[in-house]
SEMAR-375210 format. One record per residue (C-alpha): x, y, z; residue in three letters. Coordinates in steps of 0.25 Angstrom, whole numbers, padded with zeros to 4 digits, always signed. Layout:
XYZAla;...
//
This chain:
+0345+0976+0934Unk;+0330+0976+0938Unk;+0320+0976+0925Unk;+0305+0980+0928Unk;+0293+0977+0917Unk;+0281+0986+0915Unk;+0269+0984+0905Unk;+0264+0995+0900Unk;+0252+0988+0889Unk;+0253+0976+0882Unk;+0265+0976+0873Unk;+0273+0991+0880Unk;+0282+0986+0893Unk;+0291+0997+0902Unk;+0302+0990+0907Unk;+0312+0995+0918Unk;+0326+0992+0920Unk;+0334+0994+0933Unk;+0352+0993+0933Unk;+0360+0994+0948Unk;+0366+1007+0948Unk;+0379+0999+0952Unk;+0378+0994+0934Unk;+0378+1007+0931Unk;+0389+1014+0937Unk;+0399+1000+0933Unk;+0394+1003+0917Unk;+0395+1017+0919Unk;+0408+1018+0928Unk;+0413+1008+0915Unk;+0410+1018+0905Unk;+0417+1030+0910Unk;+0428+1020+0912Unk;+0429+1018+0899Unk;+0428+1032+0894Unk;+0440+1036+0903Unk;+0447+1027+0893Unk;+0444+1032+0881Unk;+0440+1045+0882Unk;+0449+1058+0882Unk;+0446+1071+0891Unk;+0456+1083+0889Unk;+0468+1082+0898Unk;+0467+1066+0899Unk;+0470+1057+0890Unk;+0463+1047+0884Unk;+0460+1033+0893Unk;+0466+1043+0906Unk;+0453+1052+0908Unk;+0449+1052+0923Unk;+0436+1045+0924Unk;+0428+1054+0933Unk;+0430+1065+0923Unk;+0424+1054+0911Unk;+0415+1052+0923Unk;+0413+1068+0924Unk;+0412+1069+0909Unk;+0404+1057+0905Unk;+0396+1051+0916Unk;+0381+1056+0910Unk;+0386+1051+0895Unk;+0390+1038+0900Unk;+0379+1035+0911Unk;+0369+1038+0898Unk;+0380+1027+0889Unk;+0379+1016+0901Unk;+0362+1018+0904Unk;+0361+1016+0886Unk;+0370+1004+0889Unk;+0363+0998+0901Unk;+0350+1000+0895Unk;+0354+0992+0883Unk;+0363+0981+0890Unk;+0350+0980+0899Unk;+0338+0980+0892Unk;+0337+0966+0884Unk;+0341+0959+0896Unk;+0331+0969+0905Unk;+0318+0964+0894Unk;+0325+0949+0891Unk;+0324+0949+0908Unk;+0310+0950+0907Unk;+0307+0943+0895Unk;+0303+0958+0886Unk;+0306+0958+0872Unk;+0304+0973+0867Unk;+0301+0977+0853Unk;+0307+0987+0850Unk;+0317+0995+0859Unk;+0314+0998+0869Unk;+0314+1012+0874Unk;+0321+1018+0886Unk;+0309+1026+0894Unk;+0317+1030+0907Unk;+0333+1028+0911Unk;+0337+1030+0924Unk;+0350+1033+0928Unk;+0354+1041+0940Unk;+0369+1037+0947Unk;+0367+1029+0960Unk;+0354+1022+0953Unk;+0352+1011+0945Unk;+0351+1013+0929Unk;+0335+1013+0928Unk;+0327+1012+0913Unk;+0315+1010+0908Unk;+0311+1004+0894Unk;+0298+1004+0887Unk;+0295+0992+0874Unk;+0287+0985+0868Unk;+0285+0971+0869Unk;+0277+0959+0858Unk;+0261+0954+0860Unk;+0261+0942+0865Unk;+0253+0934+0854Unk;+0246+0922+0857Unk;+0240+0920+0845Unk;+0225+0916+0841Unk;+0223+0907+0829Unk;+0215+0908+0817Unk;+0205+0899+0812Unk;+0195+0897+0803Unk;+0182+0905+0808Unk;+0194+0915+0803Unk;+0191+0920+0788Unk;+0201+0926+0782Unk;+0201+0932+0767Unk;+0212+0924+0758Unk;+0218+0930+0741Unk;+0218+0923+0729Unk;+0220+0928+0715Unk;+0225+0925+0701Unk;+0231+0932+0691Unk;+0221+0934+0679Unk;+0228+0937+0666Unk;+0220+0948+0666Unk;+0230+0954+0679Unk;+0242+0950+0669Unk;+0235+0958+0659Unk;+0235+0970+0667Unk;+0250+0969+0671Unk;+0253+0970+0658Unk;+0245+0984+0658Unk;+0251+0987+0668Unk;+0266+0986+0661Unk;+0260+0995+0651Unk;+0258+1004+0659Unk;+0273+1004+0665Unk;+0275+1008+0651Unk;+0268+1015+0644Unk;+0271+1027+0639Unk;+0264+1039+0637Unk;+0258+1052+0629Unk;+0250+1064+0632Unk;+0238+1066+0628Unk;+0227+1078+0627Unk;+0218+1073+0635Unk;+0211+1072+0649Unk;+0217+1063+0658Unk;+0213+1050+0662Unk;+0218+1038+0669Unk;+0232+1034+0668Unk;+0237+1046+0659Unk;+0247+1052+0666Unk;+0248+1068+0670Unk;+0258+1079+0672Unk;+0251+1089+0681Unk;+0254+1101+0692Unk;+0246+1098+0706Unk;+0244+1108+0719Unk;+0236+1103+0731Unk;+0231+1111+0740Unk;+0222+1108+0753Unk;+0214+1120+0758Unk;+0221+1129+0745Unk;+0234+1128+0754Unk;+0245+1120+0743Unk;+0250+1106+0747Unk;+0265+1107+0746Unk;+0270+1092+0742Unk;+0254+1094+0733Unk;+0261+1098+0720Unk;+0267+1094+0708Unk;+0270+1100+0694Unk;+0275+1091+0682Unk;+0267+1078+0691Unk;+0266+1067+0683Unk;+0253+1058+0687Unk;+0249+1045+0680Unk;+0233+1045+0683Unk;+0230+1033+0691Unk;+0243+1028+0699Unk;+0237+1032+0712Unk;+0251+1042+0712Unk;+0244+1054+0718Unk;+0234+1056+0728Unk;+0219+1048+0730Unk;+0210+1056+0717Unk;+0221+1065+0711Unk;+0224+1059+0699Unk;+0207+1056+0696Unk;+0205+1069+0697Unk;+0214+1072+0686Unk;+0208+1063+0676Unk;+0200+1070+0665Unk;+0210+1084+0667Unk;+0216+1087+0654Unk;+0231+1095+0652Unk;+0230+1108+0655Unk;+0219+1108+0666Unk;+0220+1115+0681Unk;+0210+1108+0691Unk;+0211+1105+0706Unk;+0206+1093+0713Unk;+0205+1088+0723Unk;+0207+1076+0733Unk;+0211+1070+0744Unk;+0226+1066+0753Unk;+0225+1050+0757Unk;+0222+1052+0771Unk;+0236+1043+0773Unk;+0241+1051+0765Unk;+0258+1055+0768Unk;+0259+1067+0770Unk;+0251+1068+0783Unk;+0246+1085+0781Unk;+0240+1079+0767Unk;+0234+1066+0772Unk;+0218+1067+0769Unk;+0216+1082+0765Unk;+0210+1086+0750Unk;+0218+1094+0743Unk;+0216+1103+0728Unk;+0224+1101+0720Unk;+0226+1110+0707Unk;+0230+1102+0695Unk;+0236+1106+0682Unk;+0239+1093+0669Unk;+0249+1097+0661Unk;+0252+1082+0654Unk;+0243+1070+0653Unk;+0247+1058+0646Unk;+0244+1042+0643Unk;+0251+1030+0642Unk;+0253+1021+0633Unk;+0253+1006+0635Unk;+0266+0998+0627Unk;+0261+0987+0617Unk;+0265+0974+0624Unk;+0276+0973+0613Unk;+0288+0962+0617Unk;+0296+0975+0622Unk;+0285+0979+0630Unk;+0283+0963+0637Unk;+0302+0962+0637Unk;+0302+0973+0646Unk;+0297+0965+0658Unk;+0306+0955+0656Unk;+0303+0946+0646Unk;+0311+0943+0634Unk;+0301+0936+0627Unk;+0295+0949+0624Unk;+0279+0939+0625Unk;+0268+0945+0633Unk;+0265+0931+0635Unk;+0277+0930+0644Unk;+0273+0943+0651Unk;+0262+0941+0656Unk;+0266+0926+0662Unk;+0279+0936+0669Unk;+0268+0944+0672Unk;+0259+0932+0680Unk;+0271+0926+0686Unk;+0275+0941+0694Unk;+0260+0943+0696Unk;+0256+0929+0701Unk;+0270+0929+0710Unk;+0262+0944+0715Unk;+0250+0938+0718Unk;+0256+0926+0726Unk;+0262+0938+0736Unk;+0248+0944+0737Unk;+0242+0933+0739Unk;+0250+0927+0752Unk;+0254+0943+0757Unk;+0234+0944+0758Unk;+0235+0931+0762Unk;+0243+0930+0772Unk;+0237+0944+0776Unk;+0224+0938+0778Unk;+0230+0926+0786Unk;+0238+0936+0796Unk;+0226+0946+0798Unk;+0217+0935+0802Unk;+0225+0931+0811Unk;+0229+0946+0814Unk;+0214+0947+0818Unk;+0214+0935+0828Unk;+0225+0939+0834Unk;+0226+0953+0844Unk;+0237+0960+0852Unk;+0243+0972+0853Unk;+0253+0978+0845Unk;+0267+0983+0850Unk;+0269+0999+0846Unk;+0283+0997+0843Unk;+0279+0989+0831Unk;+0269+0997+0824Unk;+0281+1008+0827Unk;+0290+1000+0820Unk;+0282+0993+0807Unk;+0275+1008+0807Unk;+0290+1015+0801Unk;+0294+1003+0793Unk;+0280+1004+0784Unk;+0284+1018+0784Unk;+0298+1015+0779Unk;+0291+1004+0770Unk;+0281+1017+0765Unk;+0291+1026+0762Unk;+0302+1018+0754Unk;+0287+1013+0747Unk;+0286+1027+0744Unk;+0298+1032+0741Unk;+0306+1019+0735Unk;+0320+1024+0742Unk;+0330+1014+0746Unk;+0332+1011+0760Unk;+0342+1020+0770Unk;+0346+1022+0783Unk;+0344+1039+0783Unk;+0329+1036+0775Unk;+0317+1046+0780Unk;+0302+1039+0781Unk;+0293+1049+0783Unk;+0283+1051+0794Unk;+0272+1044+0787Unk;+0260+1043+0796Unk;+0259+1034+0804Unk;+0244+1029+0803Unk;+0247+1025+0791Unk;+0258+1012+0792Unk;+0251+1008+0808Unk;+0239+0997+0804Unk;+0247+0993+0791Unk;+0262+0992+0804Unk;+0251+0985+0815Unk;+0246+0974+0807Unk;+0262+0973+0800Unk;+0264+0971+0816Unk;+0253+0964+0822Unk;+0254+0953+0809Unk;+0269+0952+0814Unk;+0270+0949+0827Unk;+0258+0939+0823Unk;+0264+0932+0814Unk;+0278+0930+0823Unk;+0267+0923+0832Unk;+0260+0916+0824Unk;+0272+0911+0818Unk;+0277+0910+0832Unk;+0266+0899+0836Unk;+0264+0890+0823Unk;+0280+0888+0821Unk;+0279+0893+0808Unk;+0293+0892+0801Unk;+0298+0894+0785Unk;+0303+0883+0780Unk;+0315+0883+0772Unk;+0307+0876+0760Unk;+0295+0887+0761Unk;+0304+0899+0764Unk;+0312+0894+0748Unk;+0299+0892+0741Unk;+0294+0906+0745Unk;+0308+0913+0740Unk;+0307+0905+0726Unk;+0292+0912+0726Unk;+0297+0924+0730Unk;+0308+0924+0722Unk;+0301+0922+0705Unk;+0297+0936+0708Unk;+0313+0942+0708Unk;+0321+0944+0695Unk;+0331+0934+0703Unk;+0322+0922+0710Unk;+0337+0917+0715Unk;+0345+0931+0718Unk;+0334+0931+0730Unk;+0331+0917+0734Unk;+0345+0919+0735Unk;+0345+0932+0743Unk;+0334+0922+0752Unk;+0345+0913+0754Unk;+0354+0921+0758Unk;+0347+0934+0768Unk;+0341+0929+0779Unk;+0334+0940+0779Unk;+0327+0936+0767Unk;+0323+0922+0769Unk;+0318+0927+0781Unk;+0308+0935+0772Unk;+0303+0924+0764Unk;+0303+0914+0777Unk;+0294+0926+0784Unk;+0284+0923+0772Unk;+0284+0909+0771Unk;+0279+0909+0788Unk;+0269+0921+0784Unk;+0265+0911+0773Unk;+0262+0898+0784Unk;+0254+0908+0794Unk;+0246+0913+0782Unk;+0243+0897+0778Unk;+0241+0894+0794Unk;+0230+0905+0796Unk;+0225+0903+0782Unk;+0222+0888+0785Unk;+0214+0887+0795Unk;+0205+0900+0793Unk;+0194+0901+0784Unk;+0200+0907+0772Unk;+0190+0916+0761Unk;+0198+0916+0747Unk;+0194+0930+0738Unk;+0199+0929+0723Unk;+0206+0943+0722Unk;+0213+0945+0707Unk;+0227+0951+0706Unk;+0225+0964+0706Unk;+0213+0964+0716Unk;+0224+0955+0724Unk;+0237+0967+0721Unk;+0227+0978+0726Unk;+0224+0972+0740Unk;+0230+0978+0754Unk;+0235+0968+0765Unk;+0224+0971+0775Unk;
//
């Protein structure tokens, strides 16, 4: 077997493989004999079909089958011989299998970049966040619980923010109706941001029975590409306006959230505990990201397109289930979301993944059993049945691997944090929750 490698850039490789004709012919002859002993043809019993007839009828398909088998058998050996580790499945660019000649094929693929870690130092400034839960934050959370349990009362006045409206609407662009932008008896809560920006605000101040037009612009990232970024006019008619009535903070109201005592003080304690867990999770996520971003800025390397494409498909899948909440199944059809919605995020994920892997390898960072156990205990407190969660982690290698990866992330973030110049910024609880990862 002859193998040659051509570099098509930093990461792209083209590998050419040639297999001696004698080996190919032997495999073809062996396959023909196998078939002659197992198939039937008119006038012949099973296992008694002459070899020349099998060859005459099936040779093209046998050659194709043998060629595929040879590629599957020899490609791993060829790659290993040249110390190549492909990213993804190599694509066969060319296959030559002429009778009497060597079988040759060419495959294309990418390899992982060679990353030589540049270490962070104290001349790098990193902004990290801190936050505390205050009484007003708990008050706001209780108010949200009340709002989620509102009753609605129809009113005879102009619409205000937080009212619930029943409307008809028909959208158009330059006088041409938009088929997917019309509805009758549509229920919308003003301020919910359920519809495109500006739509709900434009309904405020109008009354039942009114018919009027509003003008809004579809977001540039709108999933329907033919509407993205375009200005549209919507004809509106309001049928009903209702205002929400908040429930009183009675014992019965408190008990529906699992507080058996019915006491508001116990509800506040339970809410604070939940908020504290969420605050710690969010701080960990944001501050780890800030440390990793600092490392990323001083390390430069090319990304394999194969990994970016794979990550984009993963993000599309995530968005599909976030939007439609459907369960995973083999036959699900993911919409063709615009690639540009995911490209930057996919590149960041791939960069971080490769960089973290190399950093962890260089510094030999390992999650010790007691560290994984401690983190598992912390995470378990957020579950209704903590013991069930812990048992699942201990019995399922994938779950435990997730816990261990979080431990390693923390070790890495702590190591970076120890050498850079840290500037802490205090945020309110809500500011922290609203802050997006860079």
